[in-house]
N, C-alpha and C positions, 0 to 999 in steps of 0.2 A: 587601750583597746577602744575601738570605735563603737559608738552606740548605734542604735537602729536608725536614727535620723541623720547621722553624719555620713558624708560621702568622702571617698578618697579624692584628693585634689586632681590626680591624673584622670580619674573617671569623670569628674565634673568638667574638666577641660575638653575631653573627648565628646561628652554629651553636648556641650555648648557649640563645639565645632560642627557636629552633625546637625544641630538645630540651625546653625548659620547657613549651611549648605542647602538644607531643605527650604529655609526662608528665602534664600536668593533664587532658587529654582522656581518656587511658588510665585515670587514677584515677577520673574521673567515671563512666566506663562500668563500671568494676569496682564502684563503690559502688551504682550503679543495679541491676546484676544481682544483687549481694548482697542488697539490700533486697527485690527481687522473690522470691528464693528463701527469705529469712527469712519473708516473708509467706506463702509456700506452706507452710513448716514450721508457722507459727502456725495456718493453716487446718486442717492435718492434725491437730495437737494438739487444737484445738477440736472437730473432728469426732469424735475418739476419746473426748473427755470427754463428748460428747453421745450416745455409743454409735452413731455412724454412721461411714461411711468417710471422708468428706471428699473433696477433689478427687482423682479417680482415673481419669477417662475418657481424658484426652489423654496419650498416651505410657505408658511403663511406670511404674506407681504414680503417675501424674499429674505426672511430672517436667517435662513441657512446658507445664503449665498457666500459668505466668507469661508465657510467650511468647504463648500464645493470648490471655490477658487483655490484654496490651499491644496486640496486633493489633486486638482488639475495641474497645479505647478509641480507637485511631487512626481506625477507620472509622465510629464512631458519629456520628449527625447532631448538629450543633451547634445547640442551641436557645437563642436569646437572647430574653428577655422584651421585649415591645414598649415597656413603660414604663420600662425600665432605662436607665442611662447605659452605652451600649455599649462605650465605651473602658475605663471602670473595670471593667465586667463581664468583659472579655477580659484585662485586665491582672492581675486578682486571682490566678488560677492561676499565671501566669508569675512573679509576685512570690513566691508560696509556694514554687515549685520552686527559684528562685534562692536564696532564704533557706535552704531545706533543704539545698542543696548547699554553700553557703559556711559552713554551721555546722561542716563537717568541717575547716576551715582549721587550727585549733590542734592537730588530731590528726596525729601524724607518720605519713604513709603514703607509701610509694615515694620516700623521700628528698625529699619536698616541703618538709620542715622547713628544709632548707638554702636553699630559694628564698624562703620567707617569713621575715622577720626574727624573731629570738627574741622570744617574747612570754610573759611569766610570768602573764598575766591570762587564761588560757585558759577557766577556768570562768566568769568574768565575761563574756567574749566570747560563749560559748555561751548563757548566760542572756539576754544582751541581744538576740542574734539571734533566739532562740526567742520572745522577747516581741514582736518586730516582726512575726512571722508572723500575728498576729491581724489586722493591717491588710489582708492579702490576703483573708482571710475576709470582713471587713467590706466590702471593695470588690466582692466577688462577690455580695453580697446574702445 
């Protein structure tokens, strides 16, 4: 008989798998938000180098600008050229996004290194994945 503190091995595996999925989704969200605000910082720096303000309309000092930019991208009209291969044209940006996210696998974030097996070829992995991103651009035209 199992005691109060003991767990069934199958239940423990299921709980660990659910925790893994939640951790991966949490990490992806953190990476996307970080990239959005790094882009805001870059735009601010470029604006100051060109002796202008940069994004400063939305929120205090333009702090909500990445959220507004994301919303604008979501509601933009999708334009597909008539002569293009529609499947490849739509798959290109998806492939680029997936490759941009999986490039973070060798970087230890949020204890995800324990989930992914130890890999000593991190630099080679990053270079290989970044070289594959060109196929997404070619597919989109």
